[in-house]
Residue frames relative to the residue before (quaternion, step in Angstrom):
aa qw qx qy qz dx dy dz
X 1.0000 0.0000 0.0000 0.0000 0.00 0.00 0.00
X 0.4761 -0.6648 0.5140 0.2592 3.47 -1.07 0.92
X 0.5783 -0.5928 0.4235 0.3673 3.57 -1.25 0.55
X 0.6050 0.5525 -0.3728 0.4355 3.70 1.13 -0.59
X 0.6459 0.5140 -0.3188 0.4658 3.62 1.07 -0.65
X 0.5739 0.6451 -0.3738 0.3389 3.60 1.03 -0.53
X 0.6661 0.4937 -0.3177 0.4601 3.62 1.01 -0.81
X 0.6823 0.4855 -0.3129 0.4483 3.57 0.91 -0.79
X 0.6403 0.5174 -0.3145 0.4727 3.51 1.14 -0.65
X 0.6382 0.4847 -0.3326 0.4972 3.63 1.02 -0.77
X 0.6436 0.5413 -0.3438 0.4179 3.54 0.89 -0.79
X 0.6655 0.5107 -0.2804 0.4665 3.48 1.00 -0.99
X 0.6504 0.5016 -0.3295 0.4656 3.50 0.97 -0.73
X 0.6628 0.4837 -0.3478 0.4537 3.57 0.89 -0.72
X 0.6518 0.4946 -0.3523 0.4543 3.59 1.00 -0.71
X 0.5990 0.5648 -0.3481 0.4483 3.56 1.10 -0.72
X 0.7151 0.4522 -0.2453 0.4733 3.61 1.04 -0.83
X 0.6718 -0.5469 0.2817 0.4126 3.65 1.25 0.31
X 0.4608 0.6535 -0.4833 0.3564 3.63 1.16 0.20
X 0.4606 -0.6284 0.5414 0.3160 3.43 -1.28 0.52
X 0.6619 -0.4893 0.3544 0.4436 3.62 -1.17 0.21
X 0.6603 0.5083 -0.3107 0.4573 3.56 0.99 -0.76
X 0.6258 0.4872 -0.3372 0.5072 3.66 1.10 -0.76
X 0.6360 0.5407 -0.3484 0.4263 3.62 0.91 -0.71
X 0.6722 0.4793 -0.2922 0.4827 3.50 1.04 -0.83
X 0.7494 0.4263 -0.2475 0.4422 3.61 0.85 -0.72
X 0.7575 0.3491 -0.2201 0.5058 3.54 1.10 -0.57
X 0.7684 0.3408 -0.2109 0.4989 3.61 1.07 -0.40
X 0.7595 0.4270 -0.2133 0.4420 3.52 0.54 -1.17
X 0.6749 0.5088 -0.2821 0.4540 3.65 0.78 -0.99
X 0.6974 0.4755 -0.3049 0.4411 3.57 0.86 -0.81
X 0.6271 0.5419 -0.3190 0.4597 3.52 1.32 -0.57
X 0.7592 0.3879 -0.1926 0.4858 3.49 1.05 -0.76
X 0.4120 0.7490 -0.4346 0.2835 3.53 1.30 -0.17
X 0.6340 0.5262 -0.3623 0.4358 3.68 0.77 -0.60
X 0.6375 0.5204 -0.2903 0.4884 3.55 1.12 -0.78
X 0.6561 0.5031 -0.3022 0.4744 3.61 0.95 -0.91
X 0.6632 0.5041 -0.2956 0.4677 3.55 0.86 -0.86
X 0.6436 0.5248 -0.2974 0.4711 3.52 0.94 -0.86
X 0.6690 0.4949 -0.2847 0.4759 3.53 0.95 -0.97
X 0.6307 0.5486 -0.3071 0.4549 3.60 1.02 -0.70
X 0.6518 0.4977 -0.2790 0.4996 3.53 1.04 -0.99
X 0.6693 0.5083 -0.3091 0.4451 3.54 0.81 -0.99
X 0.6795 0.4856 -0.3031 0.4590 3.62 0.92 -0.82
X 0.6376 0.5187 -0.3230 0.4692 3.52 1.03 -0.77
X 0.6638 0.5064 -0.2983 0.4625 3.56 0.92 -1.01
X 0.6510 0.5200 -0.3176 0.4526 3.68 0.96 -0.80
X 0.6937 0.4823 -0.2838 0.4535 3.54 0.94 -0.97
X 0.6285 0.4969 -0.3592 0.4786 3.60 1.09 -0.77
X 0.6394 0.5265 -0.3456 0.4411 3.66 0.88 -0.88
X 0.6648 0.5173 -0.3207 0.4332 3.50 0.85 -0.88
X 0.6753 0.4787 -0.3008 0.4738 3.54 0.92 -0.89
X 0.6718 0.5005 -0.3212 0.4415 3.68 0.76 -0.98
X 0.6595 0.4938 -0.3282 0.4622 3.65 0.90 -0.80
X 0.6687 0.4991 -0.2766 0.4766 3.52 0.94 -1.00
X 0.6602 0.5169 -0.3336 0.4309 3.66 0.89 -0.80
X 0.7715 0.4024 -0.2269 0.4374 3.53 0.88 -0.84
X 0.7320 0.4032 -0.2382 0.4948 3.51 1.22 -0.49
X 0.4738 0.6677 -0.4439 0.3642 3.77 1.22 -0.11
X 0.4001 -0.6969 0.5467 0.2354 3.39 -1.14 0.78
X 0.6349 -0.5380 0.3763 0.4073 3.60 -1.21 -0.20
X 0.6743 0.5092 -0.3211 0.4277 3.53 1.13 -0.39
X 0.7615 0.2082 -0.0821 0.6083 3.56 1.06 -0.97
X 0.0258 -0.7852 0.6187 -0.0068 3.60 -0.86 1.00
X 0.4688 -0.6536 0.5193 0.2888 3.63 -0.87 0.81
X 0.6642 -0.5383 0.3495 0.3834 3.51 -1.29 0.72
X 0.6609 0.5341 -0.3259 0.4144 3.68 0.87 -0.80
X 0.6541 0.4653 -0.3202 0.5031 3.57 1.08 -0.70
X 0.5944 0.5457 -0.3682 0.4619 3.71 0.99 -0.69
X 0.6950 0.4686 -0.3136 0.4462 3.59 0.78 -0.91
X 0.5953 0.5489 -0.3454 0.4744 3.65 1.10 -0.80
X 0.7139 0.4463 -0.2958 0.4513 3.57 0.69 -0.96
X 0.6462 0.4953 -0.3413 0.4698 3.62 1.03 -0.47
X 0.5608 0.5760 -0.4077 0.4330 3.66 1.04 -0.35
X 0.6314 0.5313 -0.3322 0.4569 3.63 1.07 -0.54
X 0.7478 0.2638 -0.1314 0.5949 3.49 1.22 -0.78
X 0.7033 -0.4510 0.3145 0.4506 3.59 -1.15 -0.30
X 0.4821 -0.6494 0.4898 0.3256 3.62 -1.06 0.55
X 0.2574 -0.7567 0.5763 0.1703 3.56 -0.98 0.78
X 0.6343 -0.5434 0.3893 0.3884 3.57 -1.17 0.20
X 0.5173 0.6220 -0.4107 0.4206 3.56 1.33 -0.35
X 0.7205 0.4356 -0.2797 0.4614 3.56 0.67 -0.99
X 0.5895 0.5249 -0.3907 0.4737 3.64 1.09 -0.41
X 0.6866 0.4796 -0.3042 0.4539 3.56 0.89 -0.72
X 0.5978 0.5404 -0.3412 0.4839 3.50 1.09 -0.68
X 0.6300 0.5301 -0.3006 0.4815 3.59 0.89 -1.06
X 0.6683 0.4892 -0.3157 0.4630 3.65 0.72 -1.01
X 0.6905 0.4700 -0.3163 0.4498 3.67 0.70 -1.03
X 0.6167 0.5300 -0.3366 0.4750 3.74 1.02 -0.82
X 0.6210 0.5226 -0.3298 0.4822 3.68 0.99 -0.87
X 0.7237 0.4676 -0.2684 0.4307 3.58 0.66 -1.06
X 0.6029 0.5647 -0.3479 0.4433 3.56 1.12 -0.72
X 0.6922 0.4847 -0.2729 0.4598 3.48 0.88 -1.13
X 0.6204 0.5637 -0.3162 0.4442 3.59 1.12 -0.82
X 0.6967 0.4842 -0.2573 0.4625 3.50 0.92 -1.01
X 0.6421 0.5234 -0.2910 0.4787 3.51 1.14 -0.77
X 0.6510 0.4785 -0.3156 0.4976 3.63 1.01 -0.69
X 0.6269 0.5153 -0.3461 0.4707 3.66 1.00 -0.68
X 0.6824 0.4768 -0.3340 0.4421 3.59 0.83 -0.86
X 0.6414 0.5028 -0.3374 0.4711 3.55 0.94 -0.82
X 0.6834 0.4623 -0.3277 0.4603 3.68 0.69 -0.79
X 0.6316 0.5073 -0.3394 0.4781 3.68 0.88 -0.61
X 0.6815 0.4763 -0.3217 0.4529 3.52 0.79 -0.84
X 0.6328 0.5223 -0.3256 0.4698 3.59 1.03 -0.81
X 0.6705 0.4954 -0.3143 0.4541 3.55 0.94 -0.79
X 0.6469 0.5197 -0.3233 0.4549 3.54 1.02 -0.65
X 0.6085 0.5450 -0.3275 0.4748 3.54 1.14 -0.85
X 0.6523 0.5143 -0.3247 0.4523 3.64 0.90 -1.00
X 0.6668 0.4873 -0.3219 0.4628 3.61 0.90 -0.89
X 0.6597 0.5111 -0.3197 0.4487 3.63 0.92 -0.59
X 0.6251 0.5050 -0.3223 0.5003 3.47 1.10 -0.68
X 0.6618 0.5111 -0.3155 0.4486 3.58 0.86 -0.94
X 0.6479 0.5237 -0.2930 0.4692 3.58 1.05 -0.85
X 0.6363 0.5200 -0.2875 0.4919 3.54 1.04 -0.84
X 0.6337 0.5061 -0.3210 0.4892 3.62 1.02 -0.82
X 0.6465 0.5218 -0.3231 0.4531 3.63 0.86 -0.92
X 0.6679 0.5235 -0.2801 0.4488 3.52 0.94 -1.08
X 0.6767 0.4976 -0.2905 0.4583 3.52 1.00 -0.85
X 0.6339 0.5583 -0.3001 0.4431 3.48 1.06 -0.87
X 0.7578 0.3722 -0.2167 0.4902 3.63 0.93 -0.86
């Protein structure tokens, strides 16, 4: 049995034994996927620290990466400029994610339509 199938099987078993969907999530699914969640958290933290440390020690005086600018602003007061940059960065990532998800959804619908057409 594949690992991806294990969570749905465990969830179904928990629901069959009388657990609510919330109880199944908290008592069955989350404990099964917790190692992956913790590993992802540690990897993300390590990558961000590595990015900051390398940028901090190799940045010149004229150009500074965004992470170093944000760090230097935490010692002093925050300016509206950094708030604007953070908002733009957030919006850029959000729009990029929406575009990627919509394109994947359209591709899946096209494939499904092609399968139906080929089957009939």
